[in-house]
C-alpha positions as CSV (number, residue, x, y, z in Angstrom):
1,M,18.7,-3.5,-0.9
2,Y,18.5,-0.4,-3.1
3,T,21.8,1.4,-3.5
4,V,22.4,4.4,-5.5
5,N,26.1,4.3,-5.1
6,K,27.8,1.2,-3.6
7,V,30.8,3.3,-2.7
8,D,28.6,5.6,-0.6
9,Y,27.3,2.5,1.2
10,I,30.7,1.1,1.8
11,K,32.0,4.5,3.2
12,I,29.1,5.3,5.5
13,S,29.2,1.7,6.8
14,S,32.9,1.9,7.3
15,F,32.4,5.1,9.3
16,M,29.8,3.3,11.5
17,L,32.1,0.3,11.9
18,L,35.1,2.4,13.0
19,Y,32.9,4.5,15.5
20,F,31.9,1.3,17.2
21,V,35.5,0.0,17.3
22,V,36.3,3.2,19.2
23,W,33.2,2.8,21.5
24,T,33.8,-0.9,22.3
25,M,37.6,-0.6,22.7
26,S,37.2,2.0,25.5
27,F,33.6,2.8,26.5
28,S,32.3,-0.7,26.9
29,L,34.8,-1.1,29.8
30,Y,34.2,2.4,31.2
31,A,32.3,1.2,34.3
32,I,35.1,-1.3,35.1
33,W,37.7,1.4,34.6
34,L,35.9,3.7,37.0
35,G,35.8,0.9,39.6
36,Q,39.2,-0.7,39.2
37,H,41.5,2.2,38.1
38,A,39.7,5.3,39.5
39,E,38.7,3.2,42.5
40,L,35.2,4.6,42.8
41,S,32.3,2.9,44.7
42,S,29.1,1.9,43.1
43,A,27.4,5.0,44.4
44,E,30.2,7.2,43.1
45,I,30.0,5.5,39.7
46,G,26.3,6.1,39.8
47,A,27.0,9.8,40.5
48,V,29.4,9.9,37.6
49,F,26.8,8.5,35.2
50,A,24.2,10.9,36.6
51,V,26.3,14.0,35.9
52,N,27.3,12.5,32.5
53,G,23.6,12.2,31.8
54,A,22.9,15.8,32.9
55,F,25.5,17.1,30.4
56,A,24.2,14.9,27.7
57,V,20.7,16.2,28.3
58,V,21.9,19.8,27.8
59,L,24.0,19.0,24.7
60,K,21.9,16.6,22.7
61,P,19.1,19.1,21.8
62,F,21.8,21.4,20.4
63,Y,23.3,18.5,18.4
64,G,19.9,17.5,17.1
65,Y,19.0,21.1,16.1
66,I,22.4,21.6,14.4
67,T,22.0,18.2,12.6
68,D,18.6,19.2,11.2
69,K,20.0,22.6,10.3
70,L,22.9,21.2,8.4
71,G,20.8,18.6,6.5
72,M,23.3,16.3,4.8
73,K,26.4,18.4,5.6
74,K,29.0,16.6,7.8
75,H,30.5,19.4,9.8
76,L,29.2,18.1,13.1
77,L,30.5,14.6,12.4
78,Y,33.9,16.1,11.8
79,F,33.9,17.7,15.2
80,V,32.8,14.5,16.9
81,A,35.6,12.5,15.2
82,I,38.2,15.1,16.3
83,M,36.9,15.0,19.9
84,S,37.0,11.2,19.8
85,A,40.7,11.3,18.6
86,L,41.6,13.1,21.8
87,L,40.4,10.2,23.9
88,M,43.8,8.8,25.0
89,P,45.4,12.0,26.2
90,F,42.2,13.1,27.9
91,F,41.7,9.9,29.9
92,V,45.3,9.4,30.8
93,Y,46.5,12.9,31.5
94,V,43.3,14.8,32.5
95,Y,40.3,12.6,33.5
96,H,42.1,9.9,35.7
97,P,44.2,12.4,37.7
98,L,41.2,14.6,38.3
99,L,38.9,11.8,39.5
100,I,41.6,10.8,42.1
101,S,42.7,14.3,43.3
102,A,39.6,16.5,42.7
103,F,36.5,14.2,42.2
104,P,33.8,16.9,41.7
105,V,36.0,18.7,39.1
106,G,36.8,15.4,37.4
107,I,33.1,14.5,37.1
108,I,32.3,17.9,35.4
109,V,35.3,17.9,33.1
110,G,34.7,14.2,32.1
111,A,31.0,14.8,31.5
112,T,31.8,17.7,29.2
113,Y,34.2,15.7,27.1
114,L,32.2,12.4,27.1
115,S,29.0,14.3,26.0
116,L,30.8,16.0,23.1
117,A,32.6,12.9,21.8
118,W,30.4,10.0,22.7
119,Y,27.0,10.5,24.4
120,A,25.8,13.1,21.9
121,G,28.3,11.9,19.2
122,I,26.9,8.5,18.7
123,A,23.4,9.8,18.6
124,V,24.3,12.3,15.8
125,S,26.1,9.6,13.9
126,E,23.2,7.2,14.0
127,S,20.7,9.9,13.1
128,Y,22.9,11.0,10.1
129,C,23.3,7.4,8.9
130,D,19.5,6.9,9.1
131,R,18.9,10.1,7.0
132,F,21.7,9.1,4.6
133,G,20.2,5.6,4.1
134,R,16.7,6.9,3.5
135,L,18.0,9.4,1.0
136,K,20.1,6.8,-0.9
137,G,17.6,4.0,-0.7
138,F,18.9,1.5,1.8
139,E,17.8,0.5,5.3
140,F,19.4,2.1,8.4
141,G,19.8,-1.4,9.9
142,R,22.0,-2.5,6.9
143,I,24.4,0.4,7.8
144,R,24.2,0.1,11.6
145,M,24.9,-3.6,11.5
146,W,28.5,-2.8,10.5
147,G,28.8,-1.0,13.8
148,S,27.8,-4.2,15.5
149,C,30.4,-6.0,13.4
150,G,33.1,-3.6,14.6
151,A,31.9,-4.1,18.2
152,A,32.0,-7.9,17.8
153,V,35.6,-8.0,16.5
154,T,36.8,-5.4,19.0
155,A,35.1,-7.0,22.1
156,S,37.0,-10.2,21.5
157,F,40.3,-8.7,22.5
158,A,39.4,-5.4,24.2
159,G,39.2,-7.0,27.7
160,V,42.5,-8.8,27.3
161,L,44.2,-5.5,26.3
162,F,42.5,-3.8,29.2
163,N,44.0,-6.3,31.6
164,I,47.4,-5.4,30.3
165,S,46.8,-1.6,30.5
166,P,43.7,0.5,29.7
167,V,46.1,3.0,28.0
168,I,46.5,0.5,25.2
169,N,42.7,0.6,24.6
170,F,42.6,4.4,24.8
171,T,45.5,4.7,22.3
172,I,43.9,2.4,19.8
173,S,40.7,4.4,20.1
174,S,42.4,7.6,19.3
175,I,44.2,6.2,16.3
176,V,41.0,4.6,14.9
177,S,39.2,8.0,15.4
178,L,41.7,9.6,13.0
179,I,41.0,6.9,10.4
180,M,37.3,7.5,10.9
181,L,37.8,11.2,10.3
182,A,39.5,10.4,7.0
183,V,36.6,8.2,5.9
184,L,34.2,11.0,6.6
185,V,36.2,13.5,4.5
186,S,36.1,11.0,1.6
187,I,32.3,10.9,1.5
188,K,31.1,13.4,-1.1
189,I,27.7,15.0,-0.7
190,P,26.3,16.6,-3.9
191,E,24.5,19.9,-3.5
192,A,21.3,18.3,-4.7
193,D,21.4,16.0,-1.6
194,N,21.0,19.1,0.7
195,T,18.0,20.7,-1.0
196,E,14.4,19.6,-1.1
197,N,14.2,15.8,-1.2
198,A,12.7,12.8,0.6
199,V,14.6,13.5,3.9
200,V,15.8,17.1,3.7
201,P,13.2,20.0,3.5
202,A,13.9,23.1,1.5
203,K,13.2,25.2,4.6
204,K,15.4,24.0,7.4
205,I,14.4,23.8,11.1
206,N,14.0,26.9,13.3
207,M,13.2,27.3,17.0
208,A,9.5,27.7,16.3
209,D,9.6,24.1,15.0
210,V,11.2,22.9,18.1
211,R,8.7,24.6,20.4
212,Q,5.9,23.1,18.3
213,L,7.4,19.7,18.6
214,V,7.5,19.7,22.4
215,K,3.9,20.8,22.6
216,E,2.6,17.8,20.6
217,G,0.9,15.1,22.6
218,K,2.5,12.3,20.5
219,F,5.9,13.7,21.5
220,W,5.1,13.1,25.2
221,R,3.5,9.8,24.6
222,F,6.7,8.6,23.0
223,C,8.7,10.0,25.9
224,F,6.5,8.0,28.3
225,Y,7.6,4.8,26.5
226,V,11.3,5.9,26.8
227,A,11.0,6.8,30.5
228,G,9.5,3.4,31.5
229,I,11.5,1.1,29.3
230,V,14.6,2.6,27.8
231,W,15.6,4.5,31.0
232,F,15.9,1.2,32.9
233,M,17.4,-0.7,30.0
234,H,20.3,1.7,29.8
235,I,20.8,2.1,33.5
236,A,20.9,-1.6,33.9
237,E,23.7,-1.8,31.2
238,Q,25.8,1.0,32.9
239,Q,27.1,-1.3,35.6
240,F,26.3,-4.7,34.2
241,P,30.1,-5.4,33.5
242,R,30.6,-5.2,37.3
243,Y,27.7,-7.5,37.9
244,F,29.1,-10.0,35.5
245,V,32.7,-9.8,36.9
246,S,31.2,-10.5,40.4
247,F,30.5,-14.1,39.3
248,F,34.3,-14.7,39.0
249,H,36.8,-15.1,41.8
250,G,39.3,-12.9,40.0
251,S,38.3,-9.6,38.3
252,K,40.9,-10.1,35.5
253,A,39.3,-13.4,34.5
254,G,35.9,-11.8,34.6
255,T,37.0,-8.8,32.5
256,S,38.4,-11.2,29.8
257,W,35.3,-13.3,29.8
258,Y,33.1,-10.2,29.6
259,G,35.0,-9.2,26.4
260,Y,34.2,-12.6,24.9
261,L,30.5,-12.2,26.0
262,S,30.4,-8.8,24.4
263,T,31.6,-10.4,21.1
264,V,28.7,-12.8,21.2
265,Q,26.3,-10.0,21.9
266,A,27.6,-7.9,19.1
267,I,27.3,-10.9,16.7
268,V,23.7,-11.3,17.7
269,E,23.2,-7.5,17.1
270,F,24.9,-7.8,13.7
271,I,22.5,-10.5,12.6
272,S,19.5,-8.7,14.1
273,M,20.4,-5.4,12.4
274,L,20.4,-7.3,9.1
275,T,17.1,-9.1,9.6
276,V,15.0,-6.9,11.9
277,P,14.2,-4.2,9.3
278,W,12.1,-6.8,7.5
279,V,10.3,-7.7,10.7
280,V,9.6,-4.0,11.6
281,N,8.4,-3.3,8.1
282,K,5.9,-6.1,8.4
283,L,4.9,-5.8,12.0
284,G,4.9,-2.0,12.3
285,A,7.0,0.4,14.4
286,R,4.5,0.7,17.3
287,K,4.1,-3.1,17.8
288,T,7.8,-3.6,17.5
289,L,8.5,-1.1,20.3
290,I,6.0,-2.9,22.6
291,V,7.6,-6.3,21.8
292,A,11.0,-4.9,22.4
293,G,9.9,-3.6,25.8
294,L,8.6,-7.0,26.8
295,L,11.8,-8.7,25.8
296,I,13.9,-6.2,27.7
297,G,11.9,-6.6,30.9
298,S,11.9,-10.4,30.6
299,R,15.7,-10.4,30.2
300,L,16.3,-8.2,33.3
301,L,13.8,-10.3,35.4
302,I,15.7,-13.5,34.5
303,S,19.1,-11.8,35.1
304,G,17.9,-11.1,38.6
305,F,17.7,-14.9,39.2
306,A,21.1,-15.7,37.7
307,T,23.3,-17.9,40.0
308,S,26.3,-18.6,37.7
309,P,28.4,-16.9,35.0
310,L,27.1,-19.4,32.5
311,M,23.4,-18.5,33.1
312,I,24.1,-14.7,32.9
313,A,26.3,-15.3,29.8
314,F,23.4,-17.1,28.1
315,I,20.9,-14.2,28.8
316,K,23.1,-11.2,28.1
317,P,23.4,-11.5,24.3
318,F,19.7,-11.0,23.9
319,Y,20.5,-7.3,24.4
320,G,21.8,-7.3,20.8
321,L,18.4,-8.3,19.5
322,E,16.6,-5.8,21.8
323,N,18.9,-3.0,20.7
324,A,18.3,-3.7,17.0
325,L,14.5,-3.8,17.5
326,L,14.6,-0.5,19.5
327,L,16.8,1.5,17.2
328,I,15.2,0.5,13.9
329,A,11.6,0.8,15.3
330,V,12.4,4.2,16.8
331,F,13.8,5.7,13.6
332,K,10.8,4.3,11.6
333,Y,8.3,5.5,14.2
334,I,9.9,9.0,14.1
335,A,9.9,9.1,10.3
336,A,6.3,8.1,10.2
337,H,4.9,10.4,12.8
338,F,7.0,13.6,12.8
339,D,7.9,16.2,10.2
340,K,11.2,15.5,8.4
341,K,12.6,18.9,9.3
342,V,12.7,17.8,12.9
343,N,13.7,14.1,12.6
344,S,17.2,14.5,14.1
345,T,15.9,16.9,16.8
346,M,13.1,14.4,17.7
347,Y,15.6,11.5,17.9
348,L,18.1,13.4,20.0
349,I,15.5,15.1,22.3
350,G,12.6,12.6,22.5
351,Y,14.8,9.5,22.5
352,Q,18.5,10.1,23.2
353,C,18.2,13.2,25.4
354,F,15.3,11.8,27.3
355,I,17.2,8.6,28.1
356,Y,19.7,10.7,30.0
357,V,17.0,12.6,31.9
358,G,16.4,9.2,33.4
359,T,20.2,8.7,34.0
360,I,20.2,12.0,36.0
361,F,17.4,10.9,38.3
362,V,17.7,7.2,38.5
363,S,21.4,6.2,38.2
364,A,22.3,7.2,41.7
365,P,19.3,5.4,43.4
366,V,20.0,2.3,41.3
367,G,23.6,2.5,42.3
368,Y,22.4,2.6,45.9
369,M,20.3,-0.5,45.3
370,Y,23.3,-2.3,43.9
371,D,25.2,-1.6,47.1
372,H,22.4,-2.4,49.6
373,I,20.2,-5.1,48.0
374,G,22.6,-6.5,45.4
375,F,22.6,-6.5,41.6
376,G,20.2,-9.5,41.3
377,N,17.4,-7.9,43.3
378,A,17.9,-4.5,41.5
379,Y,17.6,-6.2,38.1
380,F,14.5,-8.0,39.2
381,I,12.8,-4.7,40.2
382,M,13.9,-2.9,37.0
383,G,12.6,-5.8,34.8
384,A,9.2,-5.7,36.5
385,I,9.0,-1.9,35.9
386,I,9.8,-2.3,32.2
387,I,7.2,-5.0,31.7
388,T,4.5,-2.9,33.4
389,F,5.3,0.2,31.2
390,S,5.4,-2.0,28.1
391,L,1.8,-3.2,28.7
392,I,0.7,0.4,29.4
393,S,2.4,1.6,26.2
394,I,-0.1,-0.5,24.2
395,F,-2.6,2.2,24.9
396,I,-0.2,5.1,24.9
397,L,1.9,5.0,21.7
398,S,0.1,6.8,18.9
399,G,-0.4,6.0,15.3
400,D,-1.5,3.0,13.3
401,D,0.6,0.0,12.6
402,K,0.2,-0.2,8.8
403,K,3.0,-1.9,7.0
404,I,6.0,0.3,6.3
405,E,7.3,0.8,2.8
406,Q,10.9,-0.1,2.0
407,P,13.1,3.0,1.6
408,Q,13.5,4.2,-2.0
409,P,16.1,6.4,-3.5
410,S,15.2,10.1,-3.9
411,A,14.2,11.4,-7.3
412,N,17.7,12.9,-7.7
413,H,19.2,9.4,-8.0
414,S,19.0,6.3,-10.1
415,L,19.6,2.8,-9.0
416,S,23.0,1.3,-9.6
């Protein structure tokens, strides 16, 4: 791995690790919290996720545009870290009471906060790390894998703490967010990094660039892939913790075991993030996206047939491999096929934002399926849809599949 400054690599990786500690400590158990503590039904939880998705769809394009406008500046990441630090007081003193006493208001207030701190925040963080890595000369996967490491360590005890009290999880998340903010402040960005270079254009993005982006056929062909594959992948994950817990006689035992399962999944993702960049570079981004779709669909199909917690526990960790394949291939596909001045905007609109378009329209119907035909049958249907779209995407996704060059440091830097 090419590294201009190993201190830069350690700091940006530490930021990603801490962000996923926060995410896993609280958000990985969000669906369980909504069901057990806010006492919402599957349909109500689906409605919560749908409204969350609607707010994310509105906010993510702005976050992407601002990220491209700022280049390598970290102002937006500072804001995300500060919002994340407010997690405990928000969930305990605002969100929970509102969901119980004024459900519609609670949904709207919660969606606003969650979009600012998490839904759009994680997308901005990953996009910035991808740009940072390409500028400095190391693979995004080698940064993102530390997020998986943070998730693996945290998941091993997050469920146990949650059974004692979710407030403990929320408090730890707020404290870690403050540490994350301090790490961000310590990362120094030279002025040369924000001028014309391999990942930052001299002339920053404007609205005409965004309008041109959404007019391009290759933009909508990519969105087709996201709609048929990533929509259902993410929607299946939203309430998967409740599916897993349903295999146990006691919800507390299921919650604890889900934490252990999440640890295994995060370890798989960590190893995959380390090794998948080599695979994507050899195979090509387009082919990797298609392979990822087929794997996702197959996993959901098999999940629909699960009859025991052991069977579902064996299948679930493959999500770590799928997520690594998707993320790394998506960033490389965007870098290869779209102008660098709109890279973050493309990621947040064409990938992240468009995911939540699906959340708006599909979460509630899928929640209805969970209640009326069961989790297993719903997963079987979603898996079949994903495999169908993956096969069609062979003819839809644009561009050749030539081998991808390893990232190199920009001319402003020398190798350490």
